[in-house]
C-alpha distance (Angstrom), angle and dihedral (degrees) to the residues before:
residue distance angle dihedral
Q1 . . .
V2 3.83 . .
I3 3.79 117.8 .
P4 3.81 113.2 -176.9
V5 3.78 121.4 -156.5
F6 3.81 117.5 -156.5
T7 3.79 128.8 -166.2
D8 3.76 136.6 -165.8
N9 3.82 92.2 -166.3
L10 3.81 95.7 97.7
T11 3.80 96.4 -176.9
A12 3.79 142.2 96.1
D13 3.81 88.1 -107.4
G14 3.82 87.4 54.2
G15 3.81 89.8 58.5
L16 3.83 102.6 -97.2
Y17 3.80 112.3 150.8
L18 3.81 145.9 150.0
D19 3.80 127.2 -147.1
M20 3.79 116.6 -148.1
Q21 3.80 117.7 -127.2
V22 3.81 121.7 -110.2
S23 3.81 88.2 -112.8
G24 3.78 139.7 -16.0
T25 3.78 134.6 57.8
E26 3.79 124.8 -70.3
T27 3.81 127.1 -177.2
V28 3.80 119.3 -153.7
D29 3.81 124.0 -168.9
I30 3.78 104.8 -152.6
P31 3.83 109.5 -129.6
A32 3.81 120.1 -117.2
G33 3.79 113.2 -90.9
V34 3.81 96.5 29.2
T35 3.80 109.8 128.6
S36 3.82 100.5 174.8
F37 3.80 143.0 -4.4
K38 3.80 140.9 174.2
V39 3.81 124.9 -108.3
Y40 3.79 119.5 -157.8
D41 3.79 132.6 -178.7
N42 3.81 118.9 -104.8
G43 3.82 90.8 -72.9
G44 3.78 92.1 65.6
G45 3.76 124.8 -138.8
S46 3.79 95.8 -52.5
A47 3.83 105.9 38.9
N48 3.79 136.5 53.8
P49 3.82 117.7 -103.1
S50 3.80 125.7 -91.9
A51 3.79 116.6 -109.7
G52 3.77 128.2 -105.8
G53 3.76 110.5 26.3
D54 3.78 142.6 136.6
S55 3.79 106.3 -161.7
K56 3.79 126.7 177.0
L57 3.80 121.9 -167.3
I58 3.81 115.5 -170.2
L59 3.80 111.0 -160.7
N60 3.82 117.1 -159.1
A61 3.79 119.7 -171.3
V62 3.80 91.5 -168.2
N63 3.81 93.7 145.0
V64 3.81 97.7 61.7
P65 3.82 130.1 90.5
D66 3.80 121.1 -91.8
G67 3.78 113.6 -82.1
Y68 3.80 95.4 38.4
V69 3.82 119.2 121.5
L70 3.79 139.4 -179.0
R71 3.80 120.6 -101.5
V72 3.80 121.7 -171.0
S73 3.80 132.1 -170.9
G74 3.79 135.2 156.6
S75 3.80 139.0 96.8
I76 3.79 144.1 -61.4
Y77 3.80 123.8 -158.3
T78 3.80 111.2 172.4
D79 3.80 142.7 132.0
D80 3.78 130.3 -73.3
G81 3.81 110.6 -68.3
D82 3.81 96.4 17.7
K83 3.80 114.8 126.8
L84 3.76 142.9 -162.6
M85 3.79 115.0 -161.0
I86 3.80 125.4 -174.7
R87 3.80 118.7 -161.9
D88 3.78 130.1 -168.3
G89 3.79 105.7 -120.8
D90 3.80 121.7 -12.7
V91 3.84 130.6 -10.6
E92 3.82 90.6 -70.3
G93 3.84 94.7 48.4
D94 3.78 126.7 117.1
M95 3.81 115.3 -69.7
M96 3.81 109.1 -111.0
F97 3.80 98.4 171.0
E98 3.78 137.1 11.5
G99 3.77 118.3 178.3
S100 3.76 133.9 163.2
E101 3.79 146.9 -173.4
Y102 3.77 120.1 -3.1
M103 3.80 89.4 -1.6
G104 3.78 99.0 154.5
T105 3.78 120.4 -169.3
I106 3.80 121.8 18.9
G107 3.80 115.2 -153.8
Y108 3.79 122.6 -145.6
V109 3.82 116.2 -50.2
T110 3.81 112.2 -173.7
S111 3.80 130.4 -165.7
T112 3.80 122.2 -135.8
G113 3.80 91.7 -136.0
K114 3.79 142.3 10.9
T115 3.82 98.0 -66.7
M116 3.81 131.8 72.7
T117 3.82 131.3 168.1
L118 3.81 124.6 -146.3
N119 3.81 115.1 -161.8
A120 3.82 120.3 -171.0
K121 3.81 118.4 -171.2
L122 3.79 107.8 -172.6
G123 3.79 123.1 -176.3
T124 3.78 138.2 -158.1
Y125 3.81 101.9 -64.9
C126 3.81 102.8 33.5
Y127 3.81 91.1 111.1
Y128 3.81 89.2 77.6
Y129 3.80 89.8 68.1
S130 3.80 136.7 64.3
G131 3.82 92.4 -114.5
I132 3.79 128.9 -160.3
N133 3.81 123.9 -6.5
L134 3.81 114.0 172.8
T135 3.79 136.8 166.4
V136 3.80 116.9 -148.5
E137 3.80 117.0 -160.9
I138 3.79 129.0 -171.2
V139 3.82 104.6 -139.5
N140 3.78 136.7 174.4
G141 3.80 104.1 -102.6
S142 3.79 93.9 -175.0
V143 3.81 96.2 67.3
E144 3.78 113.6 101.7
H145 3.79 116.3 -133.8
A146 3.80 122.4 -151.4
I147 3.79 116.4 -121.0
E148 3.78 109.8 -142.9
N149 3.80 127.5 -172.1
E150 3.77 118.5 -160.0
P151 3.82 113.4 -148.0
V152 3.80 112.5 -112.0
D153 3.80 137.1 -177.2
G154 3.80 118.5 -102.8
G155 3.79 102.1 31.5
T156 3.76 149.2 -13.2
V157 3.78 138.3 -92.9
T158 3.78 118.8 -158.9
C159 3.77 129.4 -179.1
T160 3.78 128.3 -145.3
K161 3.82 89.5 -133.4
E162 3.79 138.2 38.9
T163 3.83 94.3 -149.1
S164 3.80 137.1 21.0
L165 3.77 139.7 -170.1
Q166 3.81 123.8 -120.4
G167 3.82 108.7 -74.5
E168 3.79 94.6 8.5
T169 3.81 117.0 138.0
I170 3.78 116.9 -121.5
T171 3.79 129.1 -173.5
L172 3.79 123.3 -132.3
Q173 3.79 121.0 -159.4
I174 3.78 112.5 -152.0
A175 3.81 123.0 -164.6
A176 3.80 122.4 179.2
E177 3.78 118.8 -155.0
E178 3.80 118.3 -121.0
G179 3.80 110.1 -70.4
F180 3.82 93.4 21.5
L181 3.82 134.1 96.9
L182 3.78 128.4 -168.3
K183 3.81 105.5 -99.2
S184 3.81 97.8 179.7
I185 3.78 142.8 -27.0
E186 3.78 128.1 -143.5
V187 3.78 126.3 -159.0
I188 3.81 114.5 -161.5
D189 3.80 122.0 -167.4
E190 3.80 125.0 -151.6
S191 3.81 92.0 -87.3
N192 3.83 92.7 50.3
């Protein structure tokens, strides 16, 4: 007996996910309407990864309007020598992120177009660790975001721009007043 279950909650929170293969290259065209989904290593979301693989997952958001891009964030906890690489475009695209063993949290990594490649190289002892847990979002990269500086005591922070696009690099100039040092800096996006 086959009992299908359909959903209209096309998000990571709605349970959408992909598991990477142990090795090889897989291309996924993201269906229209999907706004986010999880990506796990070959162990899935509930098991540790299998050892010894080189898996590439090419994500194509071909069914979204122009200006939309892919944004990924999450975590990687693996063994010494294991790697997660994120490329802009296909497997030959520019390297946007390269992290390895015990990495922890991965901040936002954003493509410049509708394609992004995730490459997991997992070694012999990776199965002792929780592995890769990513969230991929399809976001409008053509919306400008205001850059706001709150005045603070002890120094100033200025930005070279007043607005930026999703994934665009900005430069902050930090100047401490005499007798002060920068202790920390916090960047807060529109969703806190």
